[in-house]
N, C-alpha and C positions, 0 to 999 in steps of 0.2 A: 454508724447506725445505732439507734437506742434500742435496748432490749425491751420486750414487752413487760408491762408492769404487772399483769396477772397471767399466770401460766394456765389456770383452769377456771372456767366459769360454768356453773350449773345452777339449776333451779330446783329447790325442794319445796315440799308442801308441808308447812307447820300446822299441826293440829293441837289445839288446846281445849281440854274438856275440864269444866269447872263444875263442882258439885258442892252440895251443902252451902247454897247461897245465903245471903244474910237475911232474907225475908223482905217484906214490904216496908216495914217499919223498924227502926232500931233506936236505942237511947244514945243520944249524943250530949256531950258535956258542953255547957255554956255557962261560964262564970261558976263552975263547981255544981251546978244544978243539972240533974238529968231531966232531959225533956225529949219527947218523941221527935224523930227525924225521918223524913220520908215524903212521898213514897220513894223507895230505893229502886234503882234499876241498874243493870250491869251492861257493859258494852265493850267494844273494841275500837281502837282508833286507827284510822288510815290517814296518815299525814296529820292535818289538823282537823279532820272530819271524823265525828263520832258516828259509828255505823252499828248495825246489828244489835239494837237496844233490846234488852229483854227485862221483864219484871223481876225484882229480887226474890220473888218466891217461886220462880221457875224450878222445875226438878233438876235441871242442868243447863249449862250453856256450853255449846260447842262451836269453836271458831276455827275455820280452816282458810289458810291464805298462803300465797307463794312468797318465798324468799330466795333472793339470788345469792348464791355463795361464790365468793371469789378466793382463789388461793394465790398468794403472791409468790415470787421467786424464793423467798425465804421460807415458805411454808405456812405463813400466817393466814388465818381464815378471816375474811371480811364478809359481813352481812349487809345486804342492800335491798331496797324496795320500799314501797309506800307504807308498809306496816312496821318498819324498822325506824325507830326514832333516834336521831343523832343528838343526843344531850349527854350529861354526865349522870350516870356512867355512860360510856360511849355507845352502847347498844342496848335498847330496851324495847320491849313489846308492851304497848299500853292496854291494859284491861282497866276500865274505869268502873267505879260505883257511884252512881249519880243519885241525888236526892232532890 
């Protein structure tokens, strides 16, 4: 009989609060020349979908979402769910700045 891969699974609520947002416009470099870039928006990504888009001049952005935490037999924590991106580095939460 094969041992269970995960010995504990639980769900946590991740809360990210972002303040001092970039504003609606910023200067972006293009061939060494500063030029206005915008309008800027911030958001969070669930799988490939961008959700909860806010203007870059909002007072703050608060994102709450569930993350499944799994503990393996050797004590390693693994994070899973639609808000956890599996790329390099192996685990990231995507907050985007859109213009």
